[in-house]
N, C-alpha and C positions, 0 to 999 in steps of 0.2 A: 230297365231301360235304355241297355244293349241297345236293345229292339227299334226305341224307339228314336236311338242315332239311327237306325239303319232307313228306318224307313223316312227320318227329315232328308238322309241321299237321295233315297227311291225318287223323294219330291222332287225337290230342287234338279234335278235331273231332266225332268222334263220341260221347262225351262227356254226358255232364247236366252240365247249371253248378250244379254244390254251388258250395261254396263252398271248398270240400277238393279237387275237382277242379281249376275256375277259378284257382287259388292253382300247385297244382303244373303244373300243365298251363302257366302266359305262365311258369314258371321252366325247363322242360323247352323252353321254341321257343324262349325267349332264351339257353340255353348254347349250345342245336346249333342257332342264326345268327349266338353269336358262334364262333362251334368255324368253321363256315364262312369267314365275311368273314375271320377270321386268320389265316385256311390263303391266300389269296384273296389276303390283303399280306404276309404272308407270298417270295409267289411275285415278290412286286416289290419286295424289300428288296436294298441294296447289297452290303454285310455277308455274311459270312458268319452271326459272332458275332449281327446282329437279327433275319437269317433262323433258326435254333436257338434267342432268346427269340422270334419271332414261334408256331413252331410249338410248341417248349411251353405258351402258350398252347392250343396248341387242343389236347392233350392233357389240360390243367389249366380244359377249358373240356365235351373228352368226357368227364374221368369227371367231372364236376361233372352230367350227362347225365345216366349210367348212377346214380348212387345219384335226383335226380327219379323216374328210369323207376321203380328201382326198390320207391320209397313207391309213388308213385302204381299199380302189378304189386300191390304188396301192400293196399292200400284195392278196386285192383279188385276182385282175386281176391274181398273181404272181401262185397262190395256183388255182387257178382256183376254184371258191369257188361265191360262193353268189349269184346273182340278179344284172347283170352288166346296165341293163336298171332301174332299181329301185331308187340303186343308181345314175346317170346320171339326173333320176327326181328332186331325194333329191338337189344333186347339184345347179343346175337349180331353185328349190326353193328355196335357200338356196341363192343367186345371187338376189333372184329378192325379198325378204326377206329383208333382207342391202338396198336394193334399196327406197321402199317402210318404212323404220327406216327414211333413212340415207334421204330423201326429208321429211319428218314430223319432224324434226329435224330443218333441214334449214327454211320451213314454218314461225315454231313456235319464232325461233328470228326472 
């Protein structure tokens, strides 16, 4: 999760400082970092209920990250900016992280 949040930061650094880029890339950074932080908090919980709640927040933030990244993907594809391959890799990684986090919740129940 930490590496993914870092990769989002590295990806957004290459984008021009247009208003719409700034808004969506900041949202992507916030949601990806929040997923990482909530996963860290989940590892320190005492009860299974708290653990499931925190990992559920991770899934929510990862899904939010997908939406921000898809919006950025659409904008950047239209204005021919950014690394399309990197965007696709981030989207794939997001899907994998959601699947892993969701499986963790199922196994904990």
